N, C-alpha and C positions, 0 to 999 in steps of 0.2 A: 654117727648116723646109725640108727638101729636097722635091724634086718628088714622090717616092713618098709622103711623109707628107701633102703637100697633097692628092694624089689620094685617098688613103685617108680623109682628113678629109672631103672632098667626098662620098665614097660613104657614109660613116657619117652625115653630116648629112642626106643625101638619103633615108636610110632604105632604100636599095635595095642589099642585099648581092650581088645577082646582076648588078649593073652592070659588074662586073669580069670576068664570065664570057666575054663575046664576044671579049676579047683586044685590043680597040682601045685601051683605056687602057694596057694593058701595052706595046703597040707604041709608043704615044706616049711613054711613059716611056723606053723603050729608045732611041728615036730622039733624044730630048733628051739622054740621058746620052752617047750616041755623039758628038753635036755638041759637047758640053762637053769630052769627052776629046780631041777633035781640034782644038779651038780654041786657037791659039797665044796669044791674049790671055788666056784663062782660065789657061793654063799659066804665063804670065808673072806674073799676079796671085797665083797660088798660090805661086810661087817667092819673090816679094817678101814675101808674108805669112809664109812659112817663115823668111826671113832676119830679119824684124822680131821674130818670136817668139824666135829664137835669140839675137838681140842683147839683148832684154829679160830673158830668163831666165838669161843668163850670170852676172850678179852674184848672183842667187839661188842658183845652183848652187855658185859659189865660196864664198859665205858659209855655205851649208848644209854643204859638205864640211869647211870649217874648224871649224864648230861641232861637227860629227859627230866629227872627229878629237879635238877638245878634250874632248868628252864621254866618249868611250871611253878616252882616255888618262888623264884624271883619275879615272875609275872604276877603272881598273887600278892607278893609283898609290895612291889613298886607300882603296879598298875591296879591297885585295890579297887578303884572306881570301875574299871573295865572287867577285871578277872576276879571273880569271887573265889574264896578258898574251896568251896564245894565243886565249882566248875573245874578248878585247877586239878583237884583230886580225880575227878572223873576223866578229864583230858589226859592226865598222867597214866591212868589205867588203860585208856583206849590206845594211846600212842605206845605204851609199853607192850600191849598185846600185839600191835602192828609190828613193832621191832622184834618181838619174839618170833612171830610168824615169818618175818623176813630172814632172820638169822637161822632159824631151825628149818624153814620150809623149802 
């Protein structure tokens, strides 16, 4: 839970919706976010986490693309009356883009 969510939760639990009106909580959140944005340790940890995610999802992406190619290729081959090769190629590109966004996003 990020800092904004924690503060919003505290306000909701306190039952005081006007506690946010004076701006002190907003200023505190903005200062905290600015500190995190400029902290080299936080940036290093984010970069390490990004590398770990990339390394873990690479096999998922490769297997997904191979399965996707096999699926549309077999559909175009065995269901040639229903799935034309051009449609299979377009569908492969579209589903591959969706897979890429899912794995990378």
